[in-house]
N, C-alpha and C positions, 0 to 999 in steps of 0.2 A: 434164782428168778426172786425178786423183793415185792414187785406188784403182777400181780392175777388180773389182766386187762381183759375189758371187756366194749366191745361197741356193733351197733350195727341198729337198721332200721326194716321193722316189719307192716306188711302192708294186709289188714284185713277187711273184709267188706263191709262197710255202715247203712242201717238203713235209718236216713233221718227222721222218718216219720212228718210229721208236722213242721220239722225246725226247716228257720227260714230267717237267714243271718245277713245282715247288714253291716256296711260302717256305718250308713246314712239313713233318714228319712224324711216325713217334711219337715220344712225346714215350719213350717206351724209348730206340728207337734212337739220337736225337738227345741224350740224355742221356748215351748210350757214348760218342759223339762228340766230345761239347763237357760238359763237370760243371757248365758255367755254366747249362745251360739258355734260352742267349740263343736265340730264333729267333722272325718275322717274324710264325709263325701260328698258328692259336687253340689251346687245351686238347686240343680235342678230338681223339683218333688218328685220320690217315690214311694211306694204302698209299702208299706215294710212286710206284707208278703209277699213282696215279688219273688223274680227267682234268683238265686243265688250270682248266678252271673251276670243278672241286670244292674242289680246289688249292685255288683263291685268286689264281692268276696272269693277269696280262691278257695274252690274246695279241690287239694292235690286225689288225682284219681288216676294215675301212672302203674299199674302193672307189669312185675319186672321179668325178666325171665326164668322160669320156674318158681315161681310166686303163684298160691291157689289164691289168692284174694288180691282187691285194692283196697286203701285205706279212705276213708270219709272227712281227715283231717281239715281242718276249715281254718285259714288264718284270720284273724283279726286283725291283728294290728302288728305291724312290717316296714320296713324299708319301705319309703313312698308315700305311706300312708299322714292322711295331714293330722296335723297337730297345733295350735297354741302355744308358744311356751315364753315363757320368764328367765330372762337371764344375771346374772346379781355378782354384780361388783359391788355393792352398797348394800346396808338392809333396804330392801323394800318397797319397806315402810307399812302401815295398814293391810297388808293382804290376806287375811283373814284365816279362813279355812280353805288355800290354794286347793284341796285335794277333794273335796270337796261335790256332791253337783250341785247344789244351786248358786256353788261360788262363782263371778260375775269375771269375767276373763274377756271381756271384747274388746279392754285396751289392752290386751299381750297379742304382741306379733305373730303373726300366720307361718307356718313352714311345711315340712313332712318331715318325718325323721327318714335321715338319723342327723343327729345337732351334735358338734363339736366347733373349736374353734380350727382358725387356719392349722396345717396339718398335726392339727390329733387325730384320735381313732386310729382302730388295730394296721398295721404292719406300714404307719407312720405316713398313713393320710394320702391323699391325691399322688399320685405320680411315685406312686414308693416301689417302681422296679418291675420287670418282667414275669408274667404269669401269676396264680395266685388269688387274683380274684378281688384284691385289695384293691383295686384304683377306686378314686373319685366315689371313696363308701360315706367323705361327708357331704349330705344335702343342704341343709341347712348351716349356713357360718353363723355362730353365735360371738362373740366380742371375746377377744383374747382377755385371758388374767383374771376370769370370772369366778367366784369363789362356789357356783353351785347352780345348775339350770330345771328350775320349775318346768313339767308339764303336759298335757292337758288333749285326750283324745276322746272319740265317741265312738257307739259301736252296737247294734242292735240288734235283738235277739226275741223274737215271735214265741219261745216256748221251750220255758228255763230247761223244764223234764226233760224236755230231749239231749240236752247238753249229761253227757257223761264223766269227760274230766278236762281241767284247763289245764294247761306248762304255758312258764312261762319263760322267755330267751333271748337270744339276742344278742349283741356284741354290747361292750361299754367299759369305763374307765373313768374313774375310779370307782369311788363306793355308792354304790342306788338303792333307790327301793320304789316300790309299787304296789298301787293302789286301786281298788275297783269300790265302786259306786261311795265313795270316803273313806272308807276298811284298808288298813295293810294287808296286804298279803304275799309281801318279801320284801326284806331287807340286807342286804350283802351284810356279810359278816366282818368284814373291816366297816361298818359302821358305827357308832356310839349309839348305846343303848336310851331309847327315853324322845321327847319330841326331837325331830329334825329340825334347828334353821338355818338360814339362809347360810350363814358361816360356819356349820358344822362342816368338821375333819375330816376323813378318810384315814384309817389308819397307814403310815407310811408303810411301804415293803420293807421288809427288813433282810437288810442287809446278810448275803450270802440264802438267802430263799428264795421260794421259786417267785418269777419278777411277774408283775399285772396279772396275777393268776388268776381276779376273779373278771379280769379285761373283756378274755373271748369264750364262751360257755359250748363245752366240746356236746353237750346236752342239755333240751328244755329241764328245765324244775320245773314236776309235779305241785302247782297250787290247789288241787282240786279243795282240798278241807276246808282250806281257806274263801275259795273263792267262790265254789258253788253255790253256800247259803245266801250269795251277795248277788247275782243275779237275779235277773227281774223280766218280767216280756215287756218290749219296749225299750227306748235308749237308757244306753247302759256308758258311764265314765270312766274308762283309763283313767289315773295319771302318772307319773312315774317323774323323777325326781336323781340328780346325779351328785356326788358333791364330790370335790378336788383334797384330795389328800396334803399332807402340807408343806410335803414340796414341792414348789411352783415349777417345778418345771416336770412335773407327771403334768399325763396329757388329761381332756376330760371332754367323755366321748360318751351319745346316747346314741342307740341305734333298738328299742325294744322290739318284740318278738310274741304276740301276745296269739293263740291261736287254743283248742278247743278237736275235742272227740278224737283223739290219738291214736292212733293202734298201731301195734307189735310187726311191723312193719320195716324190711332192713334197711338203713339207708347206707350203708358200707360196709364190704367183702359179700360172700366171705373173704377171706385171706389167710395163707397157709404160714407157721411159723416152728420155726426151731426144730427139722427136720433130720431123724435119725433113725437107724433098722429098726427102730421097735416101739416107736412115737410119731407124733405130729400133734400140731396145737391148731386147731380151728378160731377163728378168730372171726369179728363181726361186731356187727351197732345197731341196735335197733333203737327207733325214737321214744319207744316210754319203756321203764324197766319192765325187766320179766326174766326168768329162770331161762339159762337156753339146755340147749341137747341137742348134740349130734348124731344118727345113725351114719349107722355106716356096712359094707360088706365089700365082697371082691366081685360081688354082682348088681349091676343097676339095679334089675329087678330083685334082686334080696338082701337090701338095707335090713339086715335082721338083729347087729349088737348096737350097742348103746352109749355114750358116755351123755354122760350131765354134768353139769355145771351144779355148783359147792357154794352156801350163803348162798347173799341176801340178791332181792331182784337187782335187777342194774342197768343198765342201756349201752354196757359195753361189756363183750361178751370175750373169754377166753375158754378154751375147754381142750382139756389133754388126753388125744386118743392115747391109748397105751394097747400094752398087748401084740400089738404087730408083729407079722412075719417081715426078714428084708427081703430088701426088692421085691414088692410083692403093689399092686395096683389095687384101693380101696376106692367107692364109691362113697360117695358122701351127701348128705343135706341137712342141714340146720334146722332148727326152729325152737320151740317151746319143750319145756318138763311137762306141757298138759301136753304134748306131741302132736302138737301143730305143727305142721308143714310147712317152712317161709319159703327155701330156696334148697334144690339138689335136682341132677341132672345130670347126662353123660360128660356132662364138662362139668362136670363138678367131680374128679377124680383128682386121687394123689399117688403117689409111687416113693414109697419109703424107701431109703438107704440102702446100699450093697452091705455085705461086713466087709466091717473096718480093715483095712485092705487088701479087700477083694480087687481086683484087675479090671473089671466089669467096665465097657463105657461108659462114662458119665458124661454131658452136655451142661456148658454153665452157659450163661448171655452175662454179661457185661454191663451195666447205663455208668456213664461220668458226666455228674452238671445236666441230668436231665431236664432240671423242675420247671422248666418254663412253660405246661400247659398249654400248646399253643400246635402250630402248623409243625415245626418244625420237628419237635419233638412228639407226635404221633409217626412223622414221615420216616422217624427212626425207628420207630416202633414197626410200623408196617413193612419197613425193610428186610426187618429182621424176620418176621415170620415170613415172606412170600423167602430168604432166606432157607428157614428152616423145614417148611415144608411141615411136612408131618411127624415132623422127631422134635419134640417135646423136650425143653429141657429142663432137669434134673433138678436145678436151682439158679438160680438168681442174685447177682450183687449191684450193688448202689455203691458209686463211690463218692456222696458227696453231692452237695447243693441240689436235692433230691428236691425240692421246692420252695422255689421264690418268689418272693424276698429276701419272705424271712422265716420260713421253714412253719408257720402257723399251722394250727389242724384244719384250717379255712384250705389254704395253700395247698395242706399235701392233698387233701379231697379232690382240687381241680386238678395236680401235676401227677398223681399218683394213682389215687381207687377210678377216677376218670380214666385215667387214659389206659391202665393195664387191669380193667375185671377180670377178663376170662382168663391171664396168664397170672394174677394171683392167685387167683381157686385153682388152680394148675401143680403149683412149686415153690416153695420156700423162698423167700426175697428175705439177706441176710445182708444190709445194709451198713453203712458208717456214715457219718455225721460231716457236713460239707461246712465252712466260714455261713452261707449265708440258713445252714440247717440252727445255728446259734444266733445267726441275728434276733431270734425273738427275743430270746434272754435277755438281750441286752437292752431291746429297746422296749421290752414290758411285755410282751405275747408269754402266755405259760407254754413252754417246754413242749412240744409237740410230739415231736421225737423219741423222747424215753416214756411216752406215754402209747403211743403208734402200737411201739415193734416189743415182743418179748426176743432177748436175747440172753444168750448160756453167760450166766456170772458166776456158774460151781460148776463147769468143767461139764455139765449135762448135757453137753454134743461131742465130749473131745476134746483133749489140752486140757492145759493146768487152768483150773482155777482163777478166773482174775478179781472173783469179788467184786464186779462194779461192770457193769456194763456198757460203758465207756470204748471198752477195748477189750477182746473173747480170741475163744478158735474153738474151731468145729473139723472135725474129721466127717469126710465122703466118699466113702468105698477107698481107696490106695492113695486120697488126697488130705493134706494136712492146710486148711484155711485160714488163716491172721489178720483178725481184721483191725489193724489201731485204729486212736484216734491220735491226726495232729491238730485238732481246732480248738481244742481246750485242754489247761492240766497241763505237765508238768514234762517238756520233752528230751529234760537233758539225760543223761547217759546212765545216771544213775536215780535216778526216779523211780517213781513205782511204775511206769508202766514199759519200760527199757528196762528193768529188775524181773518184771516175770517175762517178761519174751522172750530174756535169756532163757527162763527157766524154763519157760513153752517147747518153744524150738529144741532145745536140749534133749526133752524129754517125749518128743514124735519118733514112731519107728515105719510115720508113713514112706511112701516109695517118695513123692511128692512134696515138694510146698510151695503155695503160693500169699504172697504175704498183701495186702488192701487196705490201701486208706485216702485220704483225698488228695490231701498235695502236693503233687509227685513230688523226685526228688531233682529229675532234669526236664528241663524243659525250658525252648527258648522261642513260644507260642508268646499267647497273650497275659501270660505269668514267665516274669523269665526267673528261674532259679537261682541267679546271683544274686539276687536282688528280695527275693519275698525272705523274708526271717522261717516261717515255720517249714520252706521247704528246704532251709539251708540246715535248720536243727534236724530233720526228719533221715535226709541225707549223711551228715555227720554223726547220729548219733544210733541212728536204727539200721544201714545199711551194712558197716561191720559186725555188727551181729546177727543179721541176717543173712547175712554170708557166709562167716564163721560156721551158720548153722547148716549151710545147703541149701540155700533157699533157691528155686529155681524158676519163679516168676513173681513180679512185684507191680502191681497195677494204679494207677493215680491218677486225678480229673486235675479240677484245680483252673490245668489252661486250656482254653477250649479248642482244642485241634485233637488230631492224633503225633503221637512218634511214638517211634519204637526202634528199641536200640538194636547195637551189636549183641552179644553173647559179650559181657564185660565183666569184671572184679579189680575189687581197689580203688575204685573212683570216688570219691569222698570228700571232696571242694567243688572248686568252683568251675566253672568248665574252663578258663585259661591253665587250668592244674591237667589236660585230661593225657595223658598219653594213651601212644598207639598198644602202646604195650598191656594195657588193662583191656585191651581185647582179648577174651582168650577164643575167638573166629571174628575173624572180619569180612567174614561173608556172609550170604543176605538171608539164609537159614530157610529160602525154600523147598522145598523136597523139585519141585521144576527146577533149580535157579543153581546157584554151588552146593547144595542140599542143604538136613535139617542139621541142626547145632546137635551136636556128639560129647555126655559128658559120663566120661567113663566109669562111673563108680554105679550102677544098680542101687540104687535109695539115696540115701543122704551123704554125701563128705563136704568139707570144707574147701570152697574157695574156688569150684570146678565152672563156675560162670553162670550167669543170672541174667536174662532179659526182663527191660525196665520199657513197659509201655505209657504213654499218656493217653489216658479213653477219655476226655474229659468235652465232649462234642455231643453227647446226645441227644441238647437243645437247643441247642445254638454256638456255633464259631467264632472266632475272631482273630487276632491278627498276631501278630510278629515274624522273628526273622526267620524262623527255622531250623534253624541252625547251627545246633548245640553236635558239638564233635562227637557225645555220645552215640547220636540216632545216624541208624540206619535208612529210616523211612520218615518224612515229614508232609503231615499233607493238615490243609485248610478243608474241611469236609464234615459236613453229618455224619454219624452213624454211632455203630456198637460194637462189641466186643463178642466172639463168638469159638469158648475152647470147647475143645472134646479131645476127655483124658480117659486112654486104652492100655492098659499090660504099662509097658516100659516108654509110650507114646502118648506126646502131648502135643497136638495143633491148633491153630489160635487164627482166627481170619479176623479181619475188619472188615465191616459190613456196611454200605453206601443207605441210603434213600430208597436206590432202587432195586437193594438184594442181592446188587455186584462185593462181592469182595474185592478190595480198592487193596489189604493185603493182606498177604498169610504166610507161616513163620511156624516150626515144629521145632521139636526137641525132642531129642529121643536119650535112654540108658542101658547107661551097661556098654555099648560098643565101641567101635573105634570110625573116625572118618572115613567118609567114603570116598 
């Protein structure tokens, strides 16, 4: 791993004392301090010492399960807050000190945050697609093709001494800066030094660099050192501006968030990564930077061992818990190095992998194209939980398009972390990227996928080191899992990924081999594998390597249906080239039907047959003929795949939203067809 991830939000009780904050004060008092009359408050008069609820300031007090305390965070400026703005397509004239408290902005238009041009904003602006919470993000439309946007808003503080910290965040594109009471408290690194004129330019995105790196903040920025001395009792001014990059096509968008008195509450996780027989990575996110700690033990009431985080305080936390016993359940709690316990109970436990090669039973849950963040995704989750009951999954796989529409951090929060909080805390997730997860990199959003997940690039969990997190492998019990990247990079036979695949599958000694990626090689669902280039490339280039290496099961998504093949070998071309002789077994593979598929060799042997599954309907379903000749079963239904491996037998079931198994099959090794 080249990255040590860290993320979470922790909630601790704060006594506000004399603190009373508001977005507004009486019009007379505000006019005295700012003749422009800029205020984020209603026009009706309020007393400065009124309650926060009456004043319109949000105080978040959500007590999470397993959390010992609450947060006292107060949000001063957010999406929906009133402001005045000036969109600059030409020199604005004599604007004077527009960031100062006494500047008269009464002639500026009124609006609310967030502000941007038509179609601007993270996720592509309004109508960006299903899920993710990025739709209709622009609340105030600015004229197109402006060079910069200046904004001003007001907030009220009764007692500055009661303010312990100030954080600035939000969403923005491109370069931006912020001021409190006329003094600069933040400037993004892509803006030039010195005075910021209306036509200043942010640094364009570097070719091959991380696109839109400043567009969406995964964590708020601590501006306490600059901001705390500037606050005073009564009305305060917040000013922020955003400047376009040199490329006119880049979006211009500003949606700031100003908050105070944040605490170390958990905002994401905990979630598990890279499980092995001797270790597990525990990850989470906190609202403010801190150093993380994990307490753990084999009994929930005796978590006496601990693993702490090295390095500087951060909001993204990644703690390696090592020195563990194989196939053992450990209970854990996350907190800070000061020993504040934030979250941990009997619902926070993981089981280490069995020894490599062990024939112990393992359960795998598989989701494809699940990232809709809607009732369909929730129904698939609920159907799985009804099916599995008390039998926990040992690991789970995501086949890509994990967060629609663009794979942004915010969309991952909605489509993954808010949908599966309990499951994420119990078993490690091993994902691959889909084309929608990669949209963000193309549309100017920082690549959230690579920052959220810890994936093995150095063979840390078994297999040959890939030297990249884009594709990797790992072992669990007597199964070897191979995760490929069908979305980006070189898919040719002689490229780096296929060359690594040849080495990896040749090296494994595991009895079972399961490969998975996003673009399924065969489908006649919402995507046609005869027409999609990525599907064709993977079929032509990956399948010959895998079948020569004795792969047993291949999983894919991209097509929003469920399809399951016969036991196949040797089909690498379009569907019209399929021959009946490519069916190693033309039966249904069901123990209660024509019987399980049987591969004569125990272990891996070339060309004894593979089952191919399209499981791309874990969030929504699509259309299509569903008539691919390689397929034994084809369904247009929401659902997920459950795989059980024990010894020389693999069983798989497609589970719908009611918890019913709509399809099932089995593969046995080392015998003869009965």
